[in-house]
N, CA, C and O atoms as a GROMACS GRO file, in nm:
protein
  260
    1MET      N    1  20.617   5.737  10.114
    1MET     CA    2  20.597   5.809   9.990
    1MET      C    3  20.732   5.834   9.926
    1MET      O    4  20.833   5.853   9.995
    2PHE      N    5  20.734   5.835   9.797
    2PHE     CA    6  20.858   5.856   9.725
    2PHE      C    7  20.869   6.000   9.676
    2PHE      O    8  20.780   6.049   9.607
    3THR      N    9  20.976   6.066   9.713
    3THR     CA   10  21.007   6.197   9.658
    3THR      C   11  21.148   6.190   9.603
    3THR      O   12  21.242   6.162   9.676
    4ASP      N   13  21.161   6.214   9.476
    4ASP     CA   14  21.286   6.198   9.404
    4ASP      C   15  21.334   6.054   9.418
    4ASP      O   16  21.281   5.967   9.349
    5THR      N   17  21.432   6.026   9.504
    5THR     CA   18  21.487   5.892   9.511
    5THR      C   19  21.480   5.829   9.649
    5THR      O   20  21.547   5.729   9.674
    6LYS      N   21  21.401   5.886   9.740
    6LYS     CA   22  21.395   5.829   9.874
    6LYS      C   23  21.252   5.828   9.925
    6LYS      O   24  21.165   5.899   9.874
    7THR      N   25  21.229   5.746  10.026
    7THR     CA   26  21.098   5.737  10.088
    7THR      C   27  21.092   5.835  10.205
    7THR      O   28  21.186   5.844  10.284
    8THR      N   29  20.980   5.908  10.215
    8THR     CA   30  20.966   6.002  10.326
    8THR      C   31  20.819   6.016  10.366
    8THR      O   32  20.729   5.997  10.283
    9HIS      N   33  20.796   6.048  10.490
    9HIS     CA   34  20.662   6.078  10.540
    9HIS      C   35  20.661   6.218  10.601
    9HIS      O   36  20.564   6.258  10.665
   10ASP      N   37  20.769   6.292  10.580
   10ASP     CA   38  20.782   6.427  10.634
   10ASP      C   39  20.708   6.524  10.542
   10ASP      O   40  20.744   6.540  10.425
   11MET      N   41  20.604   6.589  10.594
   11MET     CA   42  20.521   6.677  10.512
   11MET      C   43  20.599   6.794  10.456
   11MET      O   44  20.566   6.842  10.347
   12VAL      N   45  20.701   6.841  10.525
   12VAL     CA   46  20.782   6.952  10.474
   12VAL      C   47  20.855   6.909  10.346
   12VAL      O   48  20.855   6.982  10.247
   13GLU      N   49  20.916   6.791  10.349
   13GLU     CA   50  20.985   6.739  10.231
   13GLU      C   51  20.889   6.712  10.117
   13GLU      O   52  20.919   6.740  10.001
   14ILE      N   53  20.772   6.658  10.150
   14ILE     CA   54  20.672   6.631  10.048
   14ILE      C   55  20.625   6.761   9.984
   14ILE      O   56  20.613   6.769   9.861
   15ALA      N   57  20.598   6.862  10.064
   15ALA     CA   58  20.554   6.992  10.013
   15ALA      C   59  20.660   7.053   9.921
   15ALA      O   60  20.628   7.106   9.815
   16GLU      N   61  20.787   7.046   9.962
   16GLU     CA   62  20.896   7.098   9.879
   16GLU      C   63  20.900   7.026   9.745
   16GLU      O   64  20.914   7.090   9.640
   17PHE      N   65  20.887   6.895   9.748
   17PHE     CA   66  20.887   6.816   9.625
   17PHE      C   67  20.770   6.855   9.535
   17PHE      O   68  20.788   6.879   9.415
   18LEU      N   69  20.650   6.863   9.592
   18LEU     CA   70  20.532   6.895   9.514
   18LEU      C   71  20.541   7.034   9.452
   18LEU      O   72  20.506   7.052   9.335
   19LEU      N   73  20.588   7.131   9.528
   19LEU     CA   74  20.599   7.267   9.476
   19LEU      C   75  20.710   7.278   9.370
   19LEU      O   76  20.697   7.355   9.275
   20LYS      N   77  20.818   7.202   9.386
   20LYS     CA   78  20.922   7.200   9.284
   20LYS      C   79  20.868   7.142   9.153
   20LYS      O   80  20.898   7.190   9.044
   21GLU      N   81  20.787   7.037   9.166
   21GLU     CA   82  20.726   6.976   9.048
   21GLU      C   83  20.624   7.071   8.983
   21GLU      O   84  20.606   7.069   8.861
   22ARG      N   85  20.557   7.154   9.064
   22ARG     CA   86  20.458   7.248   9.010
   22ARG      C   87  20.524   7.348   8.916
   22ARG      O   88  20.462   7.392   8.819
   23GLU      N   89  20.649   7.384   8.943
   23GLU     CA   90  20.722   7.478   8.859
   23GLU      C   91  20.751   7.423   8.720
   23GLU      O   92  20.780   7.500   8.628
   24LYS      N   93  20.743   7.292   8.702
   24LYS     CA   94  20.777   7.227   8.576
   24LYS      C   95  20.660   7.217   8.478
   24LYS      O   96  20.681   7.181   8.362
   25VAL      N   97  20.540   7.249   8.522
   25VAL     CA   98  20.422   7.231   8.438
   25VAL      C   99  20.350   7.362   8.413
   25VAL      O  100  20.377   7.462   8.480
   26LEU      N  101  20.259   7.362   8.317
   26LEU     CA  102  20.190   7.484   8.278
   26LEU      C  103  20.058   7.506   8.350
   26LEU      O  104  20.012   7.620   8.363
   27SER      N  105  19.995   7.398   8.399
   27SER     CA  106  19.862   7.414   8.459
   27SER      C  107  19.848   7.329   8.585
   27SER      O  108  19.922   7.234   8.606
   28ASP      N  109  19.751   7.367   8.668
   28ASP     CA  110  19.721   7.288   8.788
   28ASP      C  111  19.673   7.148   8.751
   28ASP      O  112  19.705   7.052   8.820
   29ALA      N  113  19.597   7.137   8.643
   29ALA     CA  114  19.546   7.006   8.602
   29ALA      C  115  19.662   6.912   8.565
   29ALA      O  116  19.660   6.795   8.603
   30GLU      N  117  19.760   6.962   8.493
   30GLU     CA  118  19.875   6.881   8.456
   30GLU      C  119  19.955   6.842   8.580
   30GLU      O  120  20.003   6.730   8.591
   31TRP      N  121  19.970   6.936   8.673
   31TRP     CA  122  20.041   6.910   8.798
   31TRP      C  123  19.973   6.800   8.877
   31TRP      O  124  20.039   6.707   8.924
   32ARG      N  125  19.840   6.809   8.893
   32ARG     CA  126  19.766   6.706   8.967
   32ARG      C  127  19.782   6.570   8.900
   32ARG      O  128  19.799   6.469   8.968
   33PHE      N  129  19.776   6.567   8.767
   33PHE     CA  130  19.790   6.442   8.692
   33PHE      C  131  19.929   6.381   8.717
   33PHE      O  132  19.940   6.261   8.744
   34ARG      N  133  20.033   6.463   8.707
   34ARG     CA  134  20.169   6.414   8.730
   34ARG      C  135  20.188   6.363   8.872
   34ARG      O  136  20.253   6.261   8.893
   35MET      N  137  20.131   6.431   8.970
   35MET     CA  138  20.148   6.390   9.109
   35MET      C  139  20.075   6.261   9.140
   35MET      O  140  20.117   6.186   9.228
   36ARG      N  141  19.967   6.233   9.068
   36ARG     CA  142  19.900   6.104   9.085
   36ARG      C  143  19.995   5.991   9.046
   36ARG      O  144  19.992   5.883   9.106
   37GLY      N  145  20.080   6.016   8.948
   37GLY     CA  146  20.180   5.917   8.908
   37GLY      C  147  20.282   5.891   9.018
   37GLY      O  148  20.339   5.781   9.024
   38TYR      N  149  20.307   5.988   9.103
   38TYR     CA  150  20.398   5.972   9.218
   38TYR      C  151  20.325   5.920   9.342
   38TYR      O  152  20.388   5.896   9.445
   39GLY      N  153  20.193   5.902   9.333
   39GLY     CA  154  20.119   5.848   9.446
   39GLY      C  155  20.054   5.951   9.534
   39GLY      O  156  20.019   5.922   9.649
   40TYR      N  157  20.035   6.073   9.483
   40TYR     CA  158  19.971   6.180   9.560
   40TYR      C  159  19.846   6.228   9.490
   40TYR      O  160  19.845   6.245   9.368
   41ASN      N  161  19.742   6.250   9.565
   41ASN     CA  162  19.620   6.312   9.513
   41ASN      C  163  19.613   6.453   9.570
   41ASN      O  164  19.618   6.472   9.691
   42LEU      N  165  19.601   6.552   9.482
   42LEU     CA  166  19.596   6.692   9.525
   42LEU      C  167  19.456   6.746   9.502
   42LEU      O  168  19.395   6.723   9.398
   43ARG      N  169  19.406   6.819   9.600
   43ARG     CA  170  19.272   6.877   9.591
   43ARG      C  171  19.274   7.015   9.652
   43ARG      O  172  19.319   7.034   9.765
   44ARG      N  173  19.225   7.113   9.576
   44ARG     CA  174  19.221   7.251   9.626
   44ARG      C  175  19.110   7.262   9.730
   44ARG      O  176  18.996   7.223   9.705
   45VAL      N  177  19.144   7.315   9.847
   45VAL     CA  178  19.050   7.341   9.956
   45VAL      C  179  19.065   7.487   9.997
   45VAL      O  180  19.152   7.557   9.947
   46GLN      N  181  18.981   7.530  10.088
   46GLN     CA  182  18.982   7.670  10.130
   46GLN      C  183  19.117   7.714  10.185
   46GLN      O  184  19.160   7.827  10.161
   47ASP      N  185  19.185   7.628  10.259
   47ASP     CA  186  19.311   7.662  10.324
   47ASP      C  187  19.434   7.646  10.235
   47ASP      O  188  19.542   7.690  10.273
   48GLY      N  189  19.420   7.585  10.117
   48GLY     CA  190  19.534   7.563  10.029
   48GLY      C  191  19.511   7.441   9.943
   48GLY      O  192  19.408   7.430   9.877
   49ILE      N  193  19.608   7.350   9.944
   49ILE     CA  194  19.599   7.228   9.864
   49ILE      C  195  19.615   7.109   9.956
   49ILE      O  196  19.717   7.092  10.022
   50GLU      N  197  19.513   7.027   9.960
   50GLU     CA  198  19.513   6.907  10.043
   50GLU      C  199  19.589   6.797   9.971
   50GLU      O  200  19.567   6.772   9.852
   51VAL      N  201  19.680   6.731  10.042
   51VAL     CA  202  19.762   6.625   9.985
   51VAL      C  203  19.719   6.492  10.048
   51VAL      O  204  19.715   6.478  10.170
   52ALA      N  205  19.687   6.396   9.962
   52ALA     CA  206  19.648   6.263  10.009
   52ALA      C  207  19.737   6.158   9.945
   52ALA      O  208  19.785   6.174   9.833
   53LYS      N  209  19.758   6.050  10.020
   53LYS     CA  210  19.840   5.938   9.973
   53LYS      C  211  19.749   5.838   9.900
   53LYS      O  212  19.645   5.798   9.952
   54LEU      N  213  19.790   5.799   9.782
   54LEU     CA  214  19.716   5.700   9.704
   54LEU      C  215  19.775   5.562   9.730
   54LEU      O  216  19.893   5.557   9.765
   55PRO      N  217  19.706   5.453   9.716
   55PRO     CA  218  19.569   5.439   9.664
   55PRO      C  219  19.460   5.454   9.770
   55PRO      O  220  19.342   5.455   9.735
   56GLN      N  221  19.497   5.464   9.898
   56GLN     CA  222  19.396   5.474  10.003
   56GLN      C  223  19.330   5.612  10.007
   56GLN      O  224  19.223   5.627  10.067
   57ASN      N  225  19.392   5.711   9.944
   57ASN     CA  226  19.344   5.849   9.945
   57ASN      C  227  19.338   5.904  10.088
   57ASN      O  228  19.244   5.974  10.125
   58THR      N  229  19.440   5.870  10.167
   58THR     CA  230  19.451   5.913  10.305
   58THR      C  231  19.516   6.052  10.309
   58THR      O  232  19.627   6.070  10.259
   59VAL      N  233  19.449   6.149  10.366
   59VAL     CA  234  19.502   6.285  10.374
   59VAL      C  235  19.623   6.287  10.467
   59VAL      O  236  19.617   6.238  10.580
   60ILE      N  237  19.734   6.344  10.416
   60ILE     CA  238  19.856   6.350  10.496
   60ILE      C  239  19.892   6.493  10.536
   60ILE      O  240  19.979   6.514  10.620
   61GLY      N  241  19.825   6.592  10.474
   61GLY     CA  242  19.854   6.731  10.511
   61GLY      C  243  19.800   6.828  10.409
   61GLY      O  244  19.736   6.789  10.312
   62THR      N  245  19.828   6.956  10.434
   62THR     CA  246  19.783   7.064  10.347
   62THR      C  247  19.901   7.155  10.317
   62THR      O  248  19.980   7.189  10.405
   63ILE      N  249  19.912   7.194  10.190
   63ILE     CA  250  20.012   7.291  10.147
   63ILE      C  251  19.942   7.426  10.142
   63ILE      O  252  19.838   7.438  10.077
   64HIS      N  253  19.995   7.524  10.210
   64HIS     CA  254  19.936   7.658  10.210
   64HIS      C  255  20.004   7.740  10.103
   64HIS      O  256  20.094   7.820  10.130
   65ALA      N  257  19.959   7.719   9.978
   65ALA     CA  258  20.023   7.787   9.864
   65ALA      C  259  19.920   7.869   9.787
   65ALA      O  260  19.955   7.934   9.688
   0.00000   0.00000   0.00000
């Protein structure tokens, strides 16, 4: 997965990237749309936000935010 300028599979780094990007937008819908462009599908679940890798939509972890 690409975060900023490098490839990573570390969920901590991915979560930091996603949350930093969330600060740049006004709504959750806009955030989810932007993250799809980076190859992530975000879905709100009971425990937080589920993060999946596109295009396979493989769940890689959950952000507890």
